[in-house]
N, C-alpha and C positions, 0 to 999 in steps of 0.2 A: 905324452900332454902335456900341453905349452906351458913353458915356465910359470908358474902363480906369483904376481908380485903384490905384495900386502896394499894398502892404502893406509896414507896418513890422515889420521881422523881430519884434520884442517882442512887436509887438500879436498876433500867434498867440497865445501864451502865453496874454495876458491875456483874447482872445477865448474860449480855451478852458477859461480858469478860470472865465469866467462861465458859459460852459454846463456846465459842472461842477457849480456852484452852484445853478443854476437847477435840473440834474435830481436833484441831491442833496435841495432843496428840495421838487419835486414827489416823489420817492420817500417822503421822511420824511410829509408832509400823506397818502399814501394807504396808510399804515402798513405800508411796506416795511420788512424785516429788514437791508437792506444797510446797512454800517457807515459813520458818517461818512468825509470824506476828508482827507487828512493833505498838503499842497502839500511837495514836494521838489523836488531837484535831480538829474538823472541824470547821471552822469560814463562815457561809453564809454571802457572801457580797452583801444584796439584791440588791442594785439599782445599782451594778456593774455587776450581774450575774456569778461572781466568786465565788468559796470558797478556802478559805486559809489552808494551813493543817500546822499546828502547833505542837511542840514538846507537850506532852501530862502533862508536868509539868518541874521543875528544872527552865532553861531561858526563855522555851516558844519558843525558835528561829522556826523559818519559814523554813519549810523542801519544802512546794513545793505549785503550786496551781492547780486550777480546772476549767475549761470554762462548765459552769453548763449549758448554752444555744450553746451548738455547730449546733444546730438545728435551730438556731434563724430567719433566714432568711425566710426558710418553713413555722414556727409558723406564723410568720408575715403575709405571704402569704394567710394565711389561714385566718386570722383576718380582714385582708383589705377586703377579697371577700366575708364577712357575713357581715352585717349590724348591726344584732344584738351583735355577738362578737367584733363589734370594739368601740361600744356605751359602754359596760363593759369593754374592755381593757382602753377606755380612763377615764369613770368613775374610775376605780381602780387606777391610775395614778395622779389624780387630788382630791382623796380622802385620801383613806388610805397611798396611794403613796406619797403625801405631793409634788406632782409635778412630781415622779418620777416612772419608772416601778420596778413593784417587781416581781425579775428576781428568788429570793431562798429565801423559807421561812425557811422550815426545811430539817435537812438531817440525814442518818446513814447510815453506812456502813455493808456492807454484813458478815457474820461470816467468810468467808472464807477470808475477806481482797480485794476482786478484784473489788468490784464494791462501789458504793457510789449512793444511790436513794435517791434525793429531790424534794420535792412539790415545784412548782411553780406558785404563786398566777397569776402575770398576763396571763401565759399560762393556768391556768384553769389545770394545769395537776400533775401528777408523773415520773419521768424518772429515770432509772435506766442506770446511766454511766459506762462505763468499765474504772479502775482509771489505767489502763495501756497505754488503745488510746486514751481514752477520747471520745470514739461514746457512741451512745444510744443505751444499749441493749433492751430497751423495751419501752414503755410508756402509761400510765395509763391515759386519759381524765376523770378528775371527772365531774359529775353532777353539774350542773349551770356554773357557770363562773369565779369561784374565788378555789384556794387549799389553805389551810394553816398549821398549825401546823399537826404534826405527831408523831406515837409515835411506837416501835419497841417490839415486845414480847418478856420475858426473853429467848426464846430459839432462838429467830433474825430470825425466818421464817418466821413471819409477819409482816406487817407495815399498821398501821392506819391512814387514814389521811380526816381533815375534810375538807368537802365542804362547801364553807362557806356558799354561795348565795341559797344552794338547801338545807338547812338544813340537809345535811347527812353525815355521816361518810362512807366512805368505808375500807373496811378490804383485804389486797393485799397479794398474795404471794410474799413473798422478791424475791426470785429469777426467777419467772415468769412472776410478774406483772399482774396473773390472779386473778380476783376480787373474795374472798372466802364468801363475805357477804355483808352487809349494813345496815345501822340502822339511825330511826330520830331521831334528837336532838329537842332541842332548838332553838332559834334564833339566828344563826350565829355562829356556834360550832366554839371552838378555840382548847383549850388544850387538849388532852387525854392523857389517863394515864393506863397501863395493871397492872394488881394486880400480885403481887410475883409470884402465881401459875399458872398465864397465862390464868386463866378461867373466868375472868373480865374484861370490860373496864370501865375505866369513861371518860367520855366525857364532859366539860365545857362551855356553850354558854355562851357570851358575851353580846348578844344582837346588836345592834344597834349603833355601836360606833364613827362614822364619821357622824353623824349628829348635828346639831346645839341647841338641843333641850337639854342642859344639867344642865338647873338649875332643884333643889329638887322637884318641885310642876309639874314639865314634865316629869319625872321620868319614869311615865307610858306608854310613847312614844316609848321606848328603845328595848321594845317587849318582850319574852317569855326565862327570864333569867334563868336558871337552870342545875345542874349537873345530867344528863342521866349514870346511870348503866346497862351495858347490860353483857348476856350470851354471852363470847368470841368465843362459837361453835355453839351456836344459835342465835345469835345474836340480843336475845328477850330482851325488857328492863324488869330488874327485881326489878329496886328503880331509886327513883328519889328523889334530896336531892335539897330543893329550901331554901335559906338562907334567903329569905325575911322578913318570919314570925321569924326567929331566930335573924336577926336585930333587928324587931320592938319588941322584947321579951325586949331587953337590953336599950330602949330608942332610938335605932339610926335609927328613922325613915328617916333621911333626907339623910341615905348612898347609895352608889349603893349598889345593889344585884349581881353585874354582875363580877365574880369571875374570875379573871386574872391567874397570875401564881400560882401555888400550889406546895408545897412539904409537904409528911408526915413524922411524925418521923419516925426513926428504928424499933421502935417495933410496927407502924402500927397500934394505936391509936388515934393517933391526925394530925390532916388536920391545915397546916399554910396556909394563902391565902390574896392575894392582890386583891382591886376591883378597880372599874373606880374610879376617881378622889379623890383619899384617899392617902393622905402619911403617911405610915406605912400599917399593918398586922392585920391580927386575928388569934386565936387560936380555933379550933372545934373540941370539943370531939364527937368522931363515938359513943360510947356507949351511952352516955348521948341526943344524936343529938342537942346540944346546942354549943353556942360560948361560950368559957368558960375565954379568955381574949382578948383584944385589946391593942395593942401597935400603939402608933400614934410617929411618927418620925418627927424630925426638919425640920420646913420650911425653904427653902432657900429665903432670904429678897429680894433676888434681881425674885422669881419667882413670878409671878403673881396670884390671886386666881382667876381670870377670867376662868373657867372651859372649855369658848369655845377657849381655847389656850393649853389645853393640847394637847399633839400628840395623837390621839385616844382613847381619855379619861382617856389615861392611865398616872395619876401622878406620882404611882410608878410602874413600871414593869419588873418583875425579881426577884426570888427567890430560893435560894438552902441552904441545910443543909450540914454540917460537918457528917462523915460517923458515929461518935461516937453519934453524936444527939445532941450535949453541944453548938452547935453554927448556928445561923443562917445567911445569908448572903444576904444581901437587894440592888436592884439595883433602886438608886432613881432617877428615870430618868426625870423628869421635874427640881428635884430640883439639879440636877449636882453633886450628890456624890455616895459615894456607902460605907456601913457598915456593919461589924458584928456585930453581938445581941447575947447578952447572952442568951440562951433560959432558963434557969432556971429564969432568974432575969429581961427579956427583957431590959438588959440594953445595950444602944447601944453603939461601940467603935469609935475610930475616924472616924471622917466624910471624908473619901477618895474622894479629888476632881474628880468628871469624868465628861464629856460630854456625855450629855444622855446617858447615859447607859442603856441597853435596855434587857438583860439577864443576869443570874446568874448561872453559874454551877459548877464544882469541878474538880478540877485537879484530872491526873489520881492517885497519891499518896497519894490525899484526903487531901493534907496539904494546898493546896489553893482554894480560891474561884476565880472564871474567870469570870468577869462581860465584854462584849462589847458594847465599847463607839462609840455608832452609831454617836453622834458628831466630834469626832476627829476622825475617821477609824481606830481604835487600841483595843486591849482588853490589860485586865488589869489585874494582879496575885493579890491580898490579902490573905495576910496570916492569916489562921483562929485564928493561936496562939494569935496573937497581935493585930491584927486588923489593919497593918501598909499595905502600899503599898510595892510591890517586884520589879515590875517590868511592863514594859507597852511594847506591842510589835506592831508596823503597821501593818495594813490590809489592803483590798481594801471598796471600797465605802459604808459606810452605814454596817457595820458589827450588826447582830440582833442575831439568832438561834448558838449556840455554843454547839458541841455535842462531848463526848468521840466516837473513832472510831476506826477501824485498818486499818492500809496498810498492804501490805507484805512486808517482810526487804528488804532493797536495792531499794525500790519505787524512783521512781523522777517522775516529773511532765511530762504528754504526751506531747511530741514534739508541738501541735497544742495550748497547751496553753501559 
């Protein structure tokens, strides 16, 4: 089997940017009429059913907004006409949705900057939306009843989406929505990552995070949690990474093995990941197949240690890395802060106050960590160099995923939005 090299999450955006740049150059040389591209950040407002488009660096000012549920009436009619779909729709609202519908989990723009592809949990689908008109280009209903995290291939041509209730990942053609393949996972597939060469996909299955069986002795009820690695061309499993024995080996038997957000080092030798219930993260060495370091981050005295109060089991949810690999940025979700951590020493910087930060990504210029504050409906930029807050920008209701992408130069919001 060829060596499997994991992928730094931020390099997905970098690879896509390089692909877009090359494509744009080729189009210009060929006399294409396609407009130049502008790099942006897409902010998915999960409860709002919108995505804000903001500048990718600098002052992160708002550029426009997209309605990601233009077909809401049609989708609701389908759900109301099907008792099983209605039951799952209501279950999502009253469990992982915290009493709200989940209209956007993840999103990626196409290489030409003309469309954005969005996974919509409550509608159990993936749609491509025309950025100029706001219309639906194509729709792919996932297997089961809920869509979740996605990943885009380095060339920008494929998108992988987790179907969380069917333990399946679908891989779609980003332009047509045609399914290219699918593969099975552990229970409740969550995050997906393509390797740098586009040959492999890593999927993290997090198990049942919306149950109340959160005590360590009931951990076995959470299901099959593992990292599944597949060949991205054949979609056959080539490797499984189970963190349970690795945590047990260092005496952390009471810690969850549900791998949540994760990021790989630039040399792709180490994985930094969060797990359910834990205020901190781990460093995992792929060559030795061992957890090499544990970082426990400060607890907020105002945060209860009652695990059942953590949103979807995620005490800390969101981690990114500076392009040079020297700093990590961590979203301390339930502890209401974000912080930059020195990767060499694992010393955290200032604890930047943030209200239920739910994701962390890297700005377009690589100088800032950008976290989504789902509790106060804003995104906040933190300087990697100093660990200090730079600016906060208001967005829609309950921002979660933030992704680097592109729109065409001069783009404005569709009139329908």
